[in-house]
N, C-alpha and C positions, 0 to 999 in steps of 0.2 A: 614355409611353416605357417605364416600368417594367413596365406590363402586357404590352406586346409582348415585352419581354425575358423575362418569366415564361412566356409562351406558347411562345416559342422554346425555352426551357430544358426545358419539359415535353415538347415534340416530340422534342428530342434524347434525353431520357431514355427515351422510348418506343422510339425507333429502336435504342438500345443494348440494351434489354430484348429486342426482337424478334431482333436479331442474336445475342444470347447464347442465346436459345431455339433458334435455327436451328443454332448451333454445337454444341449439346448434344442434337440430335435426328438420328437416323439417316435419311438420305434414302431408304433402301430399304424399311424397315419401320416408320419413325416411332418406333423404339425409343429408349431413353435411352443416350447416349454417356458412358462412364466412362473415366477415365485412371488407369492403373496407375503409381504412382510408382516401383515397383521395376524394372519392365521398360521403362517409358517409352512404352508403347503406349496408343493411344486406340482403344477397341473398343466395339461395340454390345452391350448386354446381351442383346438378343433374338436377333439373327441371327448375332452374332459377327463382323461385318464390321470389318476393321482399317483405321483411317483414317491413323494415323501409326505407322510401325514404326522410324523412324530419326530421332527428333527431335533438335534442337540441345540440347546440354548447356551450360547457362549457368554451371555451377560452375567451380571452379579447375582448372587443368590439372595440378596436382600432387596427390599423395596423402600423407596423414599418418596415422600409426598411434598416436601419443601426443599428449597435449595440448601438451607442450613442443615437439614437432616441428611441430605445427600452428601454434603461435604464432611459431615461427622462420621458417616459410615464408610465413606470411600477409603480404600487402602492403597491408593496410587498417588503419585505426586503430580505436580503441574506438568503440562506438556512442554516439550523442548521449544526453545525460541531462539531466533537469530539475533535478538536484541540483548543477549547476555554473552559475555566473552567465553563462558564455558557451556553455552547453550542451555543453561538451567539444569545441568546434570549434577551439580554439587549441592551440598546441604548448607543450611544457614542457621545459625543460632539466633533464636528469636530475641526481640528487644525487651520482652516482658520478663520481669524477675519473678517468675512463678515456677512451681514444680509441676510434675506430671498430673497432680490432682487439682491444679488451679490455685494452690495455696501460696501465699507470699513467702519467699525465702528469707533467711536471716541476712544481716548485714555482711557477715563473713562470706556467705555463699554468693551474695551480690557482687562483691569484689572479685571473687573467683570467676563468676560468669563473665564479668567485664573483661578480665584478662583472656579468657577463652575466646570471646568475640574478637579481640584484637588479633590474636594469633590465627584465628580462623580467617579473618580478612586478609592477613598477610599470606597465608598459604593458598588462598583462592587465586591470587594474582602473583604467581611465583616468578615471573620474568617480565621484561619490558614489553614483549609482544602482547601479553594478556593485559598489562596495565594500559597499553595503548588502546586496545579494543574496549576495555571497560570505560575509559574516559570518553571515547567517541560514541559509544552506544548511549551513554548518559546524555550527551549533547543531542543526539538524534531524538531521543525520547522527549527531552525538554522542548526542543523546537517544534516537533510534531504536535505536542500538546498545545503549545501556544498558537499554532496555525490551525488546529482542529482537523488534522489529517487522520484518516482511518488506520486501523491496525495493520492492514495489508500493506499500506505504503511504508510503514515503519519497518516491517519485516523485510521488504524488498531493499530498503535503504541499508539495513544491517547486512544483507547478503552482498550488496555492491561494495560496501566498505571492507568487509572481510576479504572479498576477492582482491581489492586494491592492496591490502596488507600482504596477502599471500603472494601477489605478483611483485612485491617490493616496490610499490609506487609511492610510498610515504616519505622516504628520505628527501629532505630539502623542502618539505611542504608541511603546513600546520595541520594539526588534527582537526581544529574547528573548521578550517576551510574545506577539507576533504569530506568531513561528515556533513556539512551543509550542502556541498555539491552532490553527495550521494542521496540526500533526502530530496533535493530538487529534481534529480534524474528519476528517482522512484516515483515522485508525484506525476511527472510527465508520462512515464510508462503506464501508470494506472489511469490516465485520463482525467486526473483531478488537478490541473495545473494551477499554480498561484504565480502572480507576478514576482519577478526576482527581487524586487524591492521589499516585498513582504518577508522573504527569507533573510535579507540583509538586516531588516529591523529586529528580528529575533535572534540573529547570529551575533557572534563576537568578532566577526571579520567584516571587511568592507565589501561592497558589491563587486568591485573590480576583481578582487581576489577570488570571490566565489565564481565569477565568470571564467577566470583562468583555470581554476580547479575543475570546473565542470567540463570545459573543453578537453582538458588533459585526461580526465577520467573517461569521458566518452570515447576518445580516440584510442587510449591504451586498452580498454576493456572491450572495444568493438561493439558498443551499445548502438543498436539500430532503433533510434527514437525518431518518430515521424515529426514533421513540423507541427507546431501547435495550431489548433483550429480556433480562430477568434470566437466562434459561437459557444465554445465551452466556458468562456468567461461571462457570458450573458446572465445565466441564472444567479450567480453570486452578486453581480453588479445590480441586477434588477431587484433582487431581494433587499440589498442595502439601500437602494434609492427609493424603494417602495413604490415602484411604478405599476401601472395596470397591466393586465395580461395582453391587452390590445397593443400597448407600447412594446412589450417584449416580443410579441409576434411580429410586429412591423420591423423592429430592429433585426430580427432573425432574417426576414426577407431581404433587408438591405445588405446584410452580410453575405447571403446566398448569391445575390446579384454581383456583389463585388468579387466573390471567390470565383464565380464562373467567368468573370472578365479579367482574372489574374491581377486585380488591384491589390490584393493582400500580400503579394510576393515581396519579400524583403522588408516588411514593416512589422512593427511591434504588435502582436495579436491583442494584447490588453488595450493598447491605444485604439485599435480598430473597433474593438467591442465597445469601448467607452464612447467613441465618436458615433457609432451606430445607434446607441441608446440616446445620445444627445440629439441626433437627427430625428429619431423616432418620436421623442417627446414633442418636438416642434410640429411634426405631422399630425400628432394626436392632441395638440393644444394643451399639453402638460407644461411644456416650456421650462425645463430645468436649466439652471445657469451652468456655464462651463466651470465655474469655481466649485460647485457642489459635486459635479461628476468627476472633476479632477481629484478631489480629496478621496473619493471612494475608490477610484481606479488606480491611484498612485501614478498618474501620468500628468505631464504638464498641460496647461491650458493651450499652449501653442500647438502641441501635438493634436489635441482634440479639434482645434479650429482648422488645422490643415487637413486632417483626415475627414472631418465632417464635410468640407467642401468637395473633396474627391468622391466620397461616397454618394452624396446627393447628385453630383453630375452623372455618375454611372447609373444610379437608380432612376434618374429622370429620363435617361436615354434607353431604358430597357425595352421600350416598345419598338 
């Protein structure tokens, strides 16, 4: 039965592909049909045949010239998001004690509104599962704001944590540790890594517990995360240290040589990036101290000193 279902699905997919190809092919010259979003016309690129000159406009019937005017006229709610336990589908009683006309309500009505807000908050999180998600998503939003991570990373972290809850991975582990591990994994997936020590600084759990939670989450969810590239740390370190473009370019060359010689294998990528910048400043006569680079990169001076010597040896033997 499953084989017949699979065959039928493949037949339906081929039918859709054939129909899509016919819709995008001109019947006169077999040319390619393109659609102009500005004029709304569908024309052939080869012969210029017009297929649609008055299409249906599925947009709103009103016009707005400012963001405030657009928000006022819009009759739809906010888009769904993975950073809310109910994905943003529920309603919320506003905090302002005003009626529909913007007028302040009486004291009796204010007390009634406050009681309604309390019950509304209780009904939105009706069980332990939703209370868990609500607390975790609040932690993810707080830490992401402190680290300056983009919205896409926050959404991915919400998806990872929700998957962990659905797979029953939370028993025996703290909400803060798993939410921090989800955010760390999401940052690595989106190519905007931060040192683990930065996550530990904004989290309510220790670095060791975050490492354990991340390894467990990655293994159980089957996350395919590539090893971190040390060069991705260079822009943020270079910006914080205010080095020249020549120094950043030279440090990137040093890391490229080290990567091609497999020197980076098994080493902290943030430490390698910091050591490469430290080495590059000496080659360009900026000469930053190890103490300054250590504070910015959140790695020890011993790590910078050891990696600095290894990188210079490989870089000097590149010829």
